[in-house]
C-alpha positions in Angstrom: -0.7 -18.3 -10.4 1.4 -21.4 -11.1 -1.5 -23.5 -12.2 -2.7 -20.9 -14.7 0.7 -20.4 -16.2 1.7 -24.1 -16.4 -0.1 -26.9 -18.3 -0.6 -30.2 -16.6 2.6 -31.8 -18.0 4.7 -28.8 -16.9 3.0 -28.8 -13.5 3.8 -32.5 -13.1 7.4 -31.8 -14.0 7.5 -29.1 -11.3 6.1 -31.6 -8.7 8.8 -34.1 -9.7 11.5 -31.6 -9.0 10.1 -30.7 -5.6 9.9 -34.5 -4.8 13.6 -34.9 -5.8 14.5 -32.1 -3.4 12.5 -33.9 -0.7 14.4 -37.1 -1.4 17.7 -35.2 -1.2 16.7 -33.6 2.2 16.2 -37.0 3.8 19.6 -37.1 5.7 19.0 -33.7 7.4 16.2 -35.5 9.4 19.0 -36.9 11.7 19.7 -33.4 12.9 16.2 -31.9 12.9 14.7 -34.9 14.7 17.0 -34.7 17.7 17.3 -30.9 17.6 13.6 -30.6 18.4 13.6 -33.1 21.2 16.8 -31.7 22.8 15.7 -28.1 22.6 12.3 -28.8 23.9 14.0 -30.4 27.0 16.2 -27.3 27.6 19.4 -28.0 25.7 20.6 -25.0 23.6 22.0 -27.0 20.6 21.0 -24.5 17.9 24.6 -23.7 16.8 25.5 -27.4 16.6 22.3 -28.2 14.6 22.7 -25.4 12.1 26.3 -26.1 11.5 25.7 -29.9 11.1 22.8 -29.2 8.7 24.9 -26.9 6.6 27.7 -29.5 6.3 25.2 -32.2 5.4 23.7 -30.2 2.6 26.7 -31.2 0.4 25.5 -34.8 0.7 22.1 -33.6 -0.3 23.4 -32.1 -3.5 25.1 -35.4 -4.4 21.8 -37.2 -3.8 19.8 -34.7 -5.8 22.0 -35.1 -8.9 22.0 -38.9 -8.5 18.2 -38.9 -8.4 18.0 -36.5 -11.3 20.2 -38.6 -13.5 17.9 -41.6 -13.0 14.6 -39.6 -13.4 15.3 -37.0 -16.0 15.8 -39.2 -19.0 12.4 -40.8 -18.5 10.5 -37.4 -18.5 10.2 -35.3 -21.6 11.3 -32.0 -20.0 14.0 -29.3 -20.3 17.2 -29.8 -18.2 17.4 -26.2 -17.0 14.6 -26.6 -14.3 16.3 -29.6 -12.9 19.6 -27.8 -12.7 18.0 -24.7 -11.1 16.2 -27.0 -8.6 19.6 -28.0 -7.2 19.7 -24.6 -5.5 16.7 -25.6 -3.4 18.6 -28.3 -1.7 20.9 -26.3 0.7 18.0 -23.9 1.3 15.8 -26.9 2.2 18.4 -28.1 4.7 18.6 -24.7 6.4 14.8 -24.5 6.5 14.4 -28.0 8.0 16.9 -27.3 10.8 15.6 -23.8 11.6 12.0 -25.1 11.7 13.0 -28.0 14.0 14.6 -25.5 16.4 11.4 -23.4 16.3 9.3 -26.6 16.9 11.2 -27.3 20.2 11.8 -23.7 21.4 9.1 -21.3 20.2 6.4 -23.3 18.2 4.3 -20.2 17.6 7.1 -18.6 15.5 6.4 -21.2 12.8 3.2 -19.4 12.0 4.9 -16.0 11.7 7.7 -17.3 9.5 5.2 -19.2 7.3 3.1 -16.1 6.7 6.1 -14.0 5.9 7.6 -16.6 3.6 4.3 -17.1 1.7 4.1 -13.4 1.1 7.7 -13.4 -0.3 6.8 -16.4 -2.5 3.8 -14.6 -3.9 5.7 -11.5 -4.7 8.6 -13.4 -6.3 6.1 -15.6 -8.3 4.3 -12.5 -9.6 7.6 -11.0 -10.8 8.8 -14.3 -12.3 5.6 -15.4 -13.9 3.7 -12.3 -14.9 6.5 -9.8 -15.5 9.4 -11.9 -16.8 7.3 -14.9 -17.9 9.9 -17.5 -16.7 7.5 -20.4 -16.5 8.6 -23.4 -14.5 12.0 -21.7 -13.8 10.1 -18.8 -12.2 8.2 -21.1 -9.9 11.5 -22.5 -8.7 12.8 -19.0 -8.0 9.7 -18.2 -6.1 10.1 -21.3 -3.9 13.8 -20.4 -3.3 12.6 -17.0 -2.1 10.2 -18.6 0.3 12.8 -21.0 1.7 15.3 -18.2 2.2 12.9 -15.9 4.0 11.4 -18.5 6.2 14.9 -19.8 7.2 16.1 -16.2 8.0 13.0 -15.5 10.1 13.1 -18.8 12.0 16.8 -18.5 12.7 16.4 -15.0 14.1 13.6 -16.0 16.5 15.6 -19.0 17.8 18.9 -17.3 18.1 18.9 -17.9 21.8 19.3 -21.6 21.1 22.7 -20.9 19.4 24.3 -19.3 22.5 26.4 -22.5 23.3 29.5 -23.5 21.3 29.5 -26.2 18.7 29.3 -29.5 20.5 31.1 -32.5 18.9 29.8 -34.8 21.6 26.2 -33.9 20.7 26.8 -34.6 17.0 28.3 -38.0 18.0 25.2 -38.8 20.0 22.9 -37.8 17.1 25.0 -40.0 14.8 24.9 -42.9 17.1 21.1 -42.7 17.2 20.7 -41.8 13.6 18.7 -44.9 12.8 15.7 -43.6 14.7 15.2 -40.4 12.7 16.1 -42.1 9.5 13.3 -44.5 10.1 11.0 -41.7 11.2 11.5 -39.6 8.1 11.5 -42.5 5.7 7.6 -42.7 5.5 7.4 -39.0 4.4 10.0 -39.7 1.6 8.1 -42.8 0.5 4.8 -41.0 0.6 5.9 -38.3 -1.9 7.5 -40.9 -4.1 4.2 -41.4 -5.8 4.8 -38.3 -7.9 8.0 -39.7 -9.4 6.6 -43.2 -9.7 3.6 -42.0 -11.6 5.5 -39.5 -13.8 8.0 -42.2 -14.9 5.4 -44.9 -15.4 2.4 -43.0 -16.8 3.8 -39.5 -17.8 3.8 -36.2 -15.9 0.4 -35.0 -17.2 -1.7 -37.1 -14.7 0.6 -35.9 -11.9 -0.3 -32.3 -12.8 -4.0 -33.0 -12.6 -3.7 -34.9 -9.3 -1.3 -32.4 -7.7 -3.5 -29.3 -8.4 -6.4 -31.1 -6.7 -4.0 -32.3 -3.9 -2.8 -28.7 -3.3 -6.4 -27.5 -3.0 -7.3 -30.3 -0.7 -4.3 -29.8 1.5 -5.9 -26.5 2.7 -7.9 -28.8 4.9 -4.7 -30.1 6.3 -3.7 -26.6 7.4 -5.8 -27.2 10.5 -2.9 -29.5 11.6 -0.9 -26.4 12.2 -3.0 -25.9 15.4 -1.2 -29.0 16.7 2.3 -27.7 16.1 2.8 -26.9 19.8 1.5 -30.3 21.0 4.8 -32.2 20.5 7.1 -29.9 22.5 4.4 -29.5 25.2 4.2 -33.2 25.7 8.0 -33.5 25.7 8.0 -31.0 28.6 5.4 -33.1 30.5 2.1 -31.7 29.3 -1.2 -33.2 30.5 -2.9 -36.2 29.0 -6.0 -34.2 27.8 -3.9 -32.1 25.5 -4.2 -34.5 22.5 -8.1 -34.6 22.7 -8.3 -30.8 22.9 -6.0 -30.6 19.9 -8.0 -33.0 17.9 -11.2 -31.1 18.7 -9.7 -27.7 17.8 -8.3 -29.1 14.5 -11.7 -30.5 13.6 -13.3 -27.2 14.4 -11.6 -25.8 11.3 -11.0 -29.0 9.3 -14.6 -30.2 9.0 -16.0 -27.0 7.4 -13.0 -26.8 5.1 -13.6 -30.4 4.1 -17.3 -29.8 3.3 -16.3 -26.6 1.4 -13.8 -28.5 -0.8 -16.3 -31.3 -1.4 -19.2 -29.0 -2.4 -17.0 -26.5 -4.4 -14.6 -29.0 -6.0 -15.6 -27.9 -9.5 -15.8 -24.2 -9.0 -12.4 -24.1 -7.1 -10.6 -26.1 -9.8 -12.2 -23.8 -12.5 -10.5 -20.9 -10.9 -7.2 -22.7 -11.5 -8.1 -23.2 -15.2 -10.6 -25.3 -17.1 -7.7 -27.7 -18.0 -7.6 -28.9 -14.4 -11.4 -29.7 -14.0 -10.8 -33.5 -14.4 -9.3 -33.4 -10.9 -12.7 -32.5 -9.3 -13.5 -36.1 -8.2 -10.0 -36.5 -6.7 -10.4 -33.2 -4.8 -13.7 -34.3 -3.3 -12.2 -37.5 -2.1 -8.9 -36.0 -0.8 -10.6 -33.4 1.3 -11.8 -35.9 4.0 -8.5 -37.8 3.6 -6.7 -34.7 4.9 -8.9 -34.7 8.0 -7.9 -38.3 8.7 -4.3 -37.4 8.0 -4.4 -34.6 10.5 -5.8 -36.9 13.2 -3.2 -39.5 12.3 -0.4 -36.8 12.7 -1.8 -35.8 16.1 -1.7 -39.4 17.2 1.9 -39.6 16.0 2.9 -36.5 18.0 1.2 -37.9 21.1 2.9 -41.2 20.9 6.3 -39.6 20.2 5.9 -36.7 22.7 4.9 -38.9 25.6 7.8 -41.4 25.0 10.8 -41.1 27.3 12.9 -44.1 26.3 15.5 -41.8 24.7 16.2 -39.7 27.8 19.8 -39.8 28.8 23.1 -39.8 27.0 23.1 -43.5 26.3 19.5 -44.8 26.1 19.0 -48.5 26.2 18.8 -50.0 22.7 16.3 -52.6 23.9 14.0 -49.9 25.3 14.2 -48.0 22.1 13.1 -51.1 20.1 10.1 -51.5 22.3 9.2 -47.8 22.4 6.9 -45.6 20.3 9.9 -44.0 18.8 10.2 -47.2 16.7 6.5 -48.2 16.5 5.3 -44.9 14.9 7.8 -45.0 12.0 7.4 -48.7 11.3 3.6 -48.3 11.0 4.1 -45.3 8.8 6.6 -47.1 6.6 4.1 -50.0 6.1 1.4 -47.4 5.3 3.6 -45.7 2.7 4.7 -48.9 1.0 1.1 -50.2 1.0 -0.2 -47.0 -0.5 2.5 -47.0 -3.3 1.8 -50.6 -4.2 -2.0 -50.2 -4.3 -1.7 -46.8 -6.1 0.5 -48.3 -8.8 -1.8 -51.3 -9.2 -4.9 -49.2 -9.5 -3.4 -46.7 -12.0 -2.0 -49.6 -14.1 -5.5 -51.0 -14.3 -7.0 -47.6 -15.1 -4.6 -46.8 -17.9 -4.8 -50.3 -19.4 -8.6 -50.1 -19.4 -8.5 -46.7 -21.1 -10.4 -45.0 -18.3 -10.6 -41.2 -18.2 -8.2 -38.9 -16.5 -11.0 -37.9 -14.1 -11.6 -41.5 -13.1 -7.9 -42.2 -12.7 -7.4 -39.3 -10.4 -10.4 -40.4 -8.4 -9.0 -43.9 -8.0 -5.6 -42.5 -7.0 -7.3 -40.3 -4.3 -9.5 -43.2 -3.1 -6.5 -45.4 -2.5 -4.9 -42.7 -0.4 -8.1 -42.2 1.6 -8.5 -45.9 2.4 -4.8 -46.4 3.3 -4.8 -43.3 5.6 -8.0 -44.4 7.4 -6.7 -48.0 7.9 -3.3 -47.1 9.4 -4.8 -44.2 11.5 -6.9 -46.8 13.2 -3.9 -49.0 13.9 -2.1 -46.2 15.7 -5.3 -45.1 17.5 -5.4 -48.5 19.3 -1.9 -47.8 20.6 -2.4 -44.2 21.7 -5.3 -44.9 24.1 -2.8 -46.4 26.5 -0.8 -43.1 26.6 -3.3 -40.2 26.5 -6.9 -39.2 25.8 -7.4 -38.7 22.1 -11.3 -38.7 21.8 -12.7 -35.1 21.4 -15.8 -33.9 23.2 -19.5 -33.3 22.3 -18.6 -30.1 20.5 -17.6 -32.1 17.4 -21.2 -33.1 16.9 -22.0 -29.4 16.7 -19.2 -28.9 14.2 -20.6 -31.7 12.0 -24.2 -30.3 12.1 -23.0 -26.7 11.3 -20.7 -28.0 8.5 -23.6 -29.9 6.9 -25.9 -26.8 7.0 -23.1 -24.7 5.6 -22.6 -27.2 2.8 -26.2 -27.0 1.8 -26.1 -23.1 1.7 -22.9 -23.0 -0.2 -24.1 -25.6 -2.8 -27.3 -23.6 -3.5 -25.6 -20.2 -3.5 -22.7 -21.3 -5.8 -25.1 -22.7 -8.4 -27.0 -19.4 -8.4 -24.1 -16.8 -8.5 -21.0 -18.6 -9.7 -21.1 -19.3 -13.5 -18.2 -20.4 -15.6 -18.9 -17.8 -18.3 -17.8 -15.0 -15.9 -14.4 -13.3 -16.2 -11.7 -14.6 -13.9 -11.7 -11.6 -11.5 -15.5 -11.4 -11.2 -15.7 -15.2 -10.9 -13.1 -15.2 -8.1 -14.9 -12.4 -6.3 -18.2 -14.2 -6.4 -16.6 -17.4 -5.2 -14.9 -15.6 -2.3 -18.3 -14.2 -1.5 -19.9 -17.7 -1.4 -17.1 -18.9 0.9 -17.6 -15.9 3.2 -21.3 -16.6 3.5 -20.6 -20.2 4.2 -18.1 -19.3 6.9 -20.7 -17.0 8.5 -23.3 -19.8 8.5 -20.9 -22.3 10.0 -19.5 -20.0 12.8 -23.0 -18.6 13.5 -24.5 -22.1 14.1 -21.5 -23.2 16.2 -21.8 -20.0 18.3 -25.5 -20.7 18.9 -25.0 -24.3 19.9 -21.6 -24.5 21.6 -21.2 -22.7 24.9 -17.4 -23.4 24.9 -17.1 -21.6 21.5 -19.1 -18.7 22.9 -16.7 -18.4 25.8 -13.7 -18.5 23.5 -15.2 -15.9 21.2 -15.9 -13.5 24.1 -12.4 -14.0 25.4 -10.9 -13.2 22.1 -13.1 -10.1 21.7 -12.1 -8.9 25.1 -8.4 -9.2 24.2 -9.0 -7.2 21.0 -10.8 -4.4 22.9 -7.8 -4.1 25.2 -5.6 -3.4 22.2 
């Protein structure tokens, strides 16, 4: 809905605002980082975490307006969306803390809250975009609705973590060890800085082309949600085979989605509007990048979840410096900085050489793919000393099934999905192609993999009991 109602420059401006909110939410990482680790280890610090996050949101607002004053004059956009975006800051703080409590206490709740919040976002977006035609302001309102609903749902499900009184001693401990979470969340802030850097240096239009492709490719990264429980389980002393099982399960869904995005890059972007078709090359490149990013994230969770250097009220500073709690963020910071430098250099060359938008987006995506692969391998060398990360033979079946699915989808899409169709009919046929591809993939895996057959029979048995 957003892509069809906003042109690339407006979509790029929207992404800049979201990035400024992410910058402003950086300080809340101090609370959310320790809240997850403490709650997973049995400390009911929910009330302390929520109160501290609420107080810190005032600092977030100061940061948001400071970033806006620096960024806004360099972008040809209305000031109203930037002012409305300020309302996202306190909601993002609440959402971050509530989700951190969920991550340590009841990880499965994150899925429930996400589904409910996405439904709320779609309903709000429909009203704002189709009924009231509010444009970019309507998109911000829809995101506000999503933040609010998810925060409410998450807070409700972790209410048992808020049974204890506000603990000043706990906040002092978090403050004393604030340098660790600040380092840990810095890479994520730097990684999304590409949106602001490119918008200021080259204009928001290319950001719009890239981000639509990025959002589509990020569907591949949804398989990382299957690893959401890995971190708290390792903190509680889970087995060393958990990471390898998690990688295998994530690839079970991630590989076919990657092939689907690669083969259907053009048709998928056409559904968003012909104006976004130049991002097709970038989408095809970013799809496998998200598979690598998922594995990299699982490695991070494994290294951090198995680390015990922070146990105790006053952990040794020397042990923390040698621990994975420092290694992981340092590697990720180097990754983010390297990516930003290479991305800026490549885009500078692309624009100076007068290359097309399609080629520029492709170069941007290629830089991110190469950087993600390189630094994932760096962390993989470290993780083998802490847990088993290599998946089993089943992954070979997934690759074979995904390749067969890709061939079927390619031939079928060329035969039944034509750009001259109306939007609704085009979308229905595209969904049909995806459904056939899914049937081919799961059918082949079912035939080849005995473990998947056992899992499918178990799930069917549970459904019959209902």
